[in-house]
N, C-alpha and C positions, 0 to 999 in steps of 0.2 A: 540548543542541540547542534553540534558541528555536522555540517553536510559534507559528505565524502563521495559524492557521485562520480567525481573525476577519477577515483581510485578503483573503479569497477573491475578492470582487467586484472590488476595486481591482487586485489582481494579475492577475486574469483579463482585465480590460480592457487592461492593458499587454501581456500575452502575445498578445492578438488582433492587436496591431499588428506582431508579429514574423512576417513572411511566411516566413522561413527555417524557423521552427519548424513551422508548419502544413504546409508542403510536405514537410519531412522526415518528419513523423509520418505523413502520407498514404502516402509511399513505403514506410516501414518497416512500417506496418500492412498494406499490400497484400502485401508480400513475406512477412511472417510468416504471414499468413492463408493464402496459397497453400502455404507449406511445411508448416504445421500440417495442413491438409486432406490434403496428399499423404502425410504420415507417419501420420496417423490412419487413412488408407485402407489402410495395410499390415497393420493388425490383421485377422485372419480375419473377425471380426465387430466393426466399430468401435462400433456401438451397444451391444453386450454389454460391450465393454471399458469404455466410459464408465459403464454401469450398475454394473459391478463396482467401479470406482473410487469412485463415489458411495456405494455400499453400505459399502465399507471405511471411508471417512471418516465416514459416519454412525455406524457401529458404534464407531469409535474415540472419537468425541466422547461418545456415550452411556455408554461404559465408561471415560471419562477418569480418574476417581480411581483405579479399580482398576488400569488399565494403567500409570499413573505410578508407583504403588507397586511394581508388578512390575518396571518398568524400573529403578527405584532399587536394588532388591534385587540384580538381576542385574548392573548396572553396578558396584555396590560390591563384589560378590563377585569381580569380575575386576580389582579394583585401582583403579577410578576413585573420586574423591572427589566425592560428589554433594551439592550445597548448594541449598536452596530460598530464593528471594528474594521477599519480598512486593511490593516495588516497585522502581522504577529506582534510587533512592538506595541501597537495601540491596544490590542487585546490584553497583552501581559501587563501593561501599565494600568489598565482599568481594573484588572483583578487585584493587582498589588495595592492600588488605591483603596479598594473595598477592604482589603485585609488590614491596612494601616488605620483606616477610619474606625475599625472595630477592635484595634489592638490585638489582632490575631497573631498567635505565636505557633500554633499547631494546625496543620491542614492534612486531611486525608483525601486521597484521590481514587476514583474508580478508573478503570482502563479507558483511555481516551487517546485515540490517534491524533486528534486535532491539537491536543496540548503537547504531544510529541513533536508535531509539526512546528509549533510556536516556540518550543523550548521553555515552557512555563516553569518547570521544576527548577532549572538553573537560576531563573530570575528571582523566585521566591527564596531559595537558599541563600543567594547573595545578599538578600535584604533581611537576613536573620530569622526567616520563617521556616520551621521544620516541616518537611513534606514527606509523607509516606504513601507510596503506592500500595493499594490494598488487594488488587488482583494478584493471585499467587505468582503467575508468570511475570507480571510487571514488577512485583516486589523483588523477584530474583534478579531481573536484569537491572533494576535500580541499584541493588547492592553490587552487582558486577560492573556497573557503569557502562553498559552496552546498549545498543539500539534494539528495538523489537526484531525478532527473527521472523515472525509471522504475525499478521494483524490479529488473528484469533488466538494463537498460541505463542506469545512473545518469547517464551523460554523453552520451546519444545525440543530444542537441540542440546540443551545443557544436560550432561550425564548426572545420574543420581549421586555418584561419588563426589562430583564437583559441588553439587548443592549441599551435601553433607558437610564438606570442608568449609564452604562459605558460611553456613549457619553457625558452625562452631567458631569460626574466626570472628564473626560479627556479634557473637553472644546471643544468637537466637535460641540456641539450645546448648545444653551442657554435656550430654552424652552422645557419642556418634551412633548413627543408625543409617541403614540403606533401605529401610522400609518407606516407600513413598507416602503411605498413610501417616506414619509418624512424623515425617518431614513436614507434611501439610498441617498436621496438628500443632507442631512447634511454631510455624508461621502464624497459625490462627490465634494461639495464645498470646503471642507477641503483639499482633495487630489489634486484638480485642481490647488490650489495655489502652491503645491509642484512641479507640472509639469512645472510651470513657471520658477522655479529656479534650476531644477534638472541638475546635472552635469554628472551623469553616470546612465545608465539604465541596469538592470540585469533581464534576463528572463530565463526560461527553454526552452526546444525544444520538440515539439510534434513529429516531424519527420524530418529526415535529408536525403536529396535525393542525392544518390551517383553520378548519372550521370550528375548532374548540380551544385553540391555544395550548394544547396539551403536549408535553414532551414525554417520550417513551424511551426506557432503557431495558435491555434484555441481558441476562447474565445467568451464570450457573453456581456462583459461590455465595451470593448474598451480600458481598462487600459493597456493591453500589447502593443497595437498599439501606445499609447502615450508614454509608457516607451521606446519603440524602436525608435520612431521618434523624440522625443523632445530633448534629450541630444546629445552632440557631440560624446560620447563614449557609445557603446553598448557591453555588455558582455552576451553571450548566453551559458548556461551550459547544456551539454547533457551527458547522459550515453552511453556506447558503443552500446547498443541494439537499439537505436533510428533510426538507418540508414535503409533505404529501397533502393532497386536497382534503380528504375526509377520513374519519375514523374507520370506516369500512375499508378504504384503501389501505390504511395502516395495518389492519388486521390481516389482510391478505399478504402484504409485503412481509409482515412478521413471520408468517408461516414459511414463506420462501427463504427468508433470511436464516432461520434456524435450521431448516433442512439442508441448506447449501453451505452453512458454516461449520456445523458440528454433526449433521446427520440426525438431529433431534426433531421431533414433531413440534416442540416448543421448548424454549429455555426454562430452567428451573425457576427463575424469578423474572417477572415482567413488572416493571414499575411505571406508573403513569402519574404525572404531576400536572395539575392544572392550577397554577398559583400556589402560594404558601398555605400553611394550614389555617383553617378557619376557626371560628369560635366553637368551643366544645370538642375540637379535635386534639388528640394527644400527640400524634406523630406528625412529622414534617417540619420544615424550617419556618422560622418567623419571617425570613426574607428570602425570596427566590430571585436570583439575578440570572438572566439569560443573555449570553453574549453571542451575537451572530457575526461570524468571521468571514470576511471576503478573501483577503490575502491573495489577490491576483485572479480570483475566479471570475469576477465580473468582466475583466479585460478579455478573457478568451470566450466568455459566454456570447459575445457578439459574433463570434465565428460559428456559424450554424453546424459545421462539422466537428469542431473542437468541443463544443458544449455537450456532445454525446457522453463524454467521460463523467459528467455530472450526474448521470443516471446511476452510477455505482452505489451499491448499498453496503459495501465493505464486508461482504460475506467471506471473502478469501478463497472461494472455490477455484478461481482461475489460477491461483498460485500453485496449488498442489497438482493441478492438471498440466502445468507447464513443464516440459522436459528440461528446460534450462534452469528454472528455479529448483526443480527436483534434484539437480546435481550440485548447485552452488549455494542454495539457501538464500536467506534474506540479507546477510551482511554486505555482500558486494554492491547492492543497490544504493547503499550509503545514506539512506534517509528513512523517515518513518514509513514510507510506502514502497513496497517491493513487489516482485512478480509482474505479470502483465499489467495489472492495475497501476503499479508504480511506473512502469515503462511508458504508459500513456500519460499519466498525470504529471509526473516530475518534469518532463520537458516543457510543458505548458506553464508550470509555476517557477521553474528555475532557469529556463532557457535551454535551447538545444546545444549551445556551446559547452555547457557543463554536463550534459546528459547524453551526449552522442553515443557512447558505448552501450547505454542501456537499450535504446530502441534498435540498435544494430544487433544486439544479442537475441535474435529471434529466429526460430526455424520455420515460421509461417505454417506450422502444422494445423492451426485453427482450433486447437483444443480449448483455448480461453474463450473464444467467441461461442463455441458450441455449448459450453457449460454455463455461461453468464446468464443469471436470471433477470438481469436488467436489459439485456439485448445490446450490449456494447460490442462493436466490431473492432476489436483491438488490432488485428493484422492490417486492416485498411488504414488505421491511423499511423502505424509504423511505416507503411509505404509512403504516406503523406510526409512524415518527418524526413524520410530518406530523400524524397524528391526535393523538399525544401532545402535540405542540407546540400544537395548537389547544385541547386540553383543559387545557394547563398542567400535564401530568403530571410530577411531580417525580422520577420513578424514575431518569431519566438526565439530570437537571439542567435540564429544561424549566421555564420560568417562565410563569405564567398570563398570557395576553395581556390588554392593556388592555380595559376594558369597552366602549369605543367600537368597537374592532375586532371584539370578540365580537358586539356588537349588530348591527353592519353585516353580518357573515357570517350570523348567524341570520336577519336580515331577508331577505338574499339567498336563503338556502336556502328560507325560507318562500315567497318569491315564485316560485321556479322549480318548485314542486310542482304548481301549477295554471296552466293557460294564461291564464285571465282575470286572474289576479293579475299575471302577467308583462306582459300587454298594458296593463293599467291603470297599472302602474308606469312603463312606457316612456313612455306618453303624458304622465304627470305630470312626469317628470324631463327629457324631451327639451328643452324651452326652456331650462331651467337649464344642462344640460350643454353645449348648443350655444353659449350666451353665454359661459360660462367657458372652453370650449375655445378660442374665438376670442381671449379675453383672456390665455390662458396661465395661468389661475389653478390649474388642476388639476395641471399639471406642476410648479408652484412651491409647491404647498400644503404646509402643515406638519401635524404630528400623527402619530398611529399608522399612518395609511394612506399617509403620504408616500412611504415606501420602495417600496411596491407601484406607485404611479402614476409615480414618478420613473423607473423602468426600463421603463415600457411606454407606447407611444403611445396616446393617448385622443382621437381626432379627434371632430369634431361628428357627430351622428347624422343620418341621412337624414330628410327631412320625413315620409315614409311608409315603412312596412316593405315588404319584398319581397312578403310575403304579401298585404298590402293592394293593392299594385299589380297583382299577378297576378289577384286576385279582381275588381278593377274592369275589367281588360282582358277577362276571361272573359265579363263581362256584355255 
């Protein structure tokens, strides 16, 4: 998957021109917000339920190494083959090796952000293996060759007319229709045929239970269950942070996940796999492979502040609460993870130099922090990134800013600490700024500060300050 985080500003400007996108996001956000509030209100004590969820995630992250080892032991004891992958290439190569060893030519996949992260589909296709996404939204964006728009609704921005034209063009159906039910039925018929011949199924993992070695998936379409039960070989890919201590913890987090992602009390299908199928069992794979992916997470786990993002349960609630995401959608973020969750995670995984525009695109309204069922403080992390950016902290790939920009900001800071300094500075620069504002020099300026001024209006300054005017009027 090609990463385009550096194109955030350009893509955001294009998305702002798409009225359909903004209208749709507003409606979806309003609907899900009401459903979430209604279902969260069904807890006997909603605040206590949230606090418990945040405590579970905090404990799981703090105990992560211990819990992962416990999960591996218990999963292996029940027949699963557990493999650790240091990065995306290692994970993809391992899955490809399994496919080649079994002469696999057809793979179905359940919705999985981690395989979007690794670009698994492209690797399999390049090696002659057919891959079909079976979640309806993922199926649509696979045909469109686009990244996910939202981690829960990957294609929620695609108009019905465009889906109809796409299905006709790809031979999914023969007669045009704008009925969403008919479009879904056409995709179902097409994909059901693939399940008859699938040789290997690949899914993500919503939660992994350390005490039992169980992997859990939740969905609404039944495609993950078919992907896990139809083929002889099942591969489940999970990132380090998916583990929880106990089944009791998993059940509580499952309730919070469904309420915060889709506003449901529980997803339509919840699948739990503890090893491959046993003797006398009809369903389930003959081989269960679990791939635990690091891909940079262990490097920032050592940072006690950065590791907080590993609490995320991928519910997507922060995205539709975010006023920035609500105007531009998921494409500008340029990767599998978007919205506030992506703004925190992407710099840690890709480096601040490639993702600077992401964490700067924040209003600091705090809506993401308020709604997060895992207790992540997104705004505090954005401030940390910006501070590191200003210092040129190399920890996560930030480069030291040019001396001219640093000098300007240091002078600005010095001036704002004393009233007389600020007043003196304004009087000194007012004639210069007014003249160049009229000539358009500031907007067209070059150099390290050009980007800042280019995206901001800088009109001429008033001859007198508001304070001076009121002081004279008072006399």
